[in-house]
C-alpha positions in Angstrom: 16.2 69.5 64.0 17.5 73.1 63.9 15.7 76.2 65.1 16.9 79.6 64.0 16.3 82.9 65.8 14.4 85.7 64.1 15.2 89.4 64.5 12.2 89.7 66.8 13.6 87.0 69.2 11.2 84.1 68.2 12.4 80.8 66.7 11.7 79.1 63.4 12.2 75.4 62.6 14.7 75.5 59.7 12.8 72.6 58.1 9.9 75.0 57.3 12.2 77.4 55.4 12.1 77.1 51.7 14.1 80.1 50.7 16.7 82.5 52.1 17.1 85.9 50.7 20.1 88.1 51.5 19.8 91.7 52.7 22.7 93.9 51.4 24.2 97.0 52.8 25.6 100.0 50.8 28.8 98.2 50.0 26.9 95.2 48.7 28.0 93.2 51.8 25.4 90.8 53.2 24.0 92.5 56.4 21.2 90.0 57.1 18.9 87.3 55.8 15.1 86.9 55.3 13.7 83.4 55.6 10.6 82.5 53.5 8.6 79.7 55.0 6.4 77.1 53.3 3.3 79.0 54.3 4.6 82.2 52.5 5.4 84.1 55.7 8.7 86.0 55.7 10.9 86.5 58.7 14.1 88.5 59.2 16.7 86.4 60.9 18.8 87.5 63.8 22.0 89.5 63.0 24.0 86.5 64.1 23.4 84.8 60.7 25.0 87.6 58.8 28.4 86.5 60.3 30.3 84.6 57.6 29.8 80.9 57.8 26.7 80.9 60.0 24.0 80.7 57.4 25.5 77.6 55.9 24.3 75.6 58.9 20.8 76.7 58.2 21.1 75.9 54.5 22.4 72.4 55.3 19.4 71.7 57.5 17.0 73.1 54.9 18.5 70.8 52.2 18.2 67.8 54.4 14.6 68.5 55.5 13.3 69.5 52.1 15.1 66.8 50.2 16.8 69.2 47.8 
């Protein structure tokens, strides 16, 4: 089980995330991520996940938990 930190400091179970949407800066570089949960709620993830290679850990856990 993997929990991810939101920008507000709370935590989400990655298994409840069904979609990740990138937030892009002026140079089209990814500056953050928004997680969409099963219940339709959206949460901005902590800036940590914008670092290259960090979001892949979340995606791997989403795939395993959701069977996709």
